Every structure is written in structure tokens, then in C-alpha cells.
C-alpha angles and dihedrals in degrees: 000000000000140000104262150345133281096255093181090063096052111115118206113280125171095216099035112142107237100187111061127204109265109245123229104266089209090054092045091051091047096054090041089058091047097050097089092051092049088054091046091056097030095123093047095048088046090059092041095055099032092113089056093051086052092048091055092048090052097044092048090041093228117185142160118314097020128131112230135187120208112198121203086014092170108190091353111296136165087000096074090049091049092050088066090052096051093044128200092313090058134061137213129203120195122195134184138171092231119079088203091057092050093048088053092048091051090053090050091050092051089052093054093045091223111161097190100069138076137175131212137179106245143137123242090226090066111023111199094225136100123255114279096016105137141048091210143015125201133179125184117200096334110100092070089071098045114118090223113016096182090057090046093054090048087054089053088052091050095058093040117097114241106281091019119138134231128199129189130189126206134169119264125223113329094231087058094053108066087180084079110024097046090070099027091060090054095046090048089063090063102030122039108244118228110213113222122234112268094258097036118130093263135142090252099041093117098032094116111089113252098021097099092036088062091050089057092047091049090049093054103257114160123228092002112196135185125209130186111222115200118188145132120267102220128191125176095225139098126261088256093052092046090051090054091046094054095046093049096044096047117070090192092057090046092051092050093045088052089061093061129085112242097256089056094044091052091050091048092051091046090053093044092054091050091052091048092055089076085071100043119114137178087267096045133269124348124186127183108236140184124203128176115220116195123189146164148146136281104240 
């Protein structure tokens, strides 16, 4: 996530929200620091979260020829995957608050040679697009960090065409997502965890069924639905490689690791790798996962 919107790209829109919600600077800094690692592991992450991308495509009923907005796209996913679904007659726009993420997404798009996709630095609270611009809006693991999720969903509805669909994905309960808790339980033995407040911008902010669904209802989404997606996060890497991936991608894990003297850090990582071996297979790592996908129409 970044620090502002591309004002030069904003078309006229009668109801455009001129004053955007101020992003949390700590959160902005955290994602800025993580951007190089998300680009480094982009291909692996794409494979790991492919079932979620497909779940969003299905929930938003995305098909050939449609125009789609991907909010909090990070280094370009699921926008790049969706670009293949809509085809050359369609178009995909990805936005993120972090300029480093958008730069990585643009590099990925150049490598694929796709001509139907573009990326912009923008905030979900004040989308730089005219009313009625998109057939579908998706957001994968972004809404948990928005300062005002209801306002953000209202912005999504504004840029959707009448009858257009939106679909948002959030993590389910942490204890049902071993991708997270396998390492966090080990790290918690070495660094005292600090539980977030119930409504804090945290990865599991909307893990309780019904919470994000209520946000959509408050924002005015029609026929809001919630689906539990159960799948396996699969990565063709070893336990050692996965441990390195998690510690590099997560600013929080890196901050906690930095507090430890080298002997303790080495012991932590040894213990973490041993815990991860429970999820190792002949094809790599495989973690049971649960994600909530909520969706609905613009009236």
C-alpha cells in the first residue's frame, strides 16, 4: 500500500470522494518493506493462492470481455490471473497503496506480454475511477487492513456498473490455517505475542463468519453471500525454503526475529523448520487452509 492516489489519472466523476481515508503509516511502512520479498516469491505465492484467485473469479462471475478492478493487488495477483480469464476483449486494472508493489506488478505484466492489464498506485478509500467503470471488483486479503471497510466497499459499489459483482477474500480462523499458526506458535515461545484488538487492521480481522458479510450489507451490497473455501496451500519447496520465505515476506516475523540474539534466533529457526516438516510432502509443502469469500451485486 502506498501514500496517495494518481491524481493525474482521475477522470471526472460527480460523486467522486475527494478526501481519502488516511492510511496507517505503520502499516504503509510495513508493506513497503515487504514489497521486495513479495516480488521475489511472486511465482510461488501465485501457485499457493491459485485456489483463492479462482474462488474470486467464480464468486464475481468473471468472464471473457469484462472489465475488472483488483484492489490491493500487491505484486500483481490475482490481477494477472484474471487478465487471462477476461482475454484480449476484456481489461484488468490493479491498484495498491504501495508504489513498490505496483512497480513489481508492472514488471510482472511486462514479462507476460499481456496488453489488457494496467496497474496504478491508489487507495481503496478513494478510487481514481469514474462511476460505473467496471463489470467486477475483487480484493484478495486486503479489506482486513482498510481503515474503514464499509466506506471502501461503498467505493467499490460506486465504480461498479449497475448489476456488477464484487468478491472479497479474507482468511478464516487462524487455528484452521496452519500456514500461519505453525510458525507463529514457535515464534511465540521466544517473543511474547501482543494480541490485536478485535477490530484492529490484522490478517484475521474478519476471520469470524458473518463479520465481513455484515460490512457488505451495511455498505449496500445486494444479495450478499458468504462461502467457506477449504483447500490446501501448496508450494513446491522444502521446509527450509518455506521457513525463509515466511520470515522474509512477513515484516512482523522479521521484527520479532531482530529482537533475538543470534543463538536464540538459530534455535528458533531450527525449531520452526522441524514444525514445518509435518506439512512436507514429496511434492513440497502442503498446508490445510480456510478462506471466507463474500460477494454480491451493485443494485
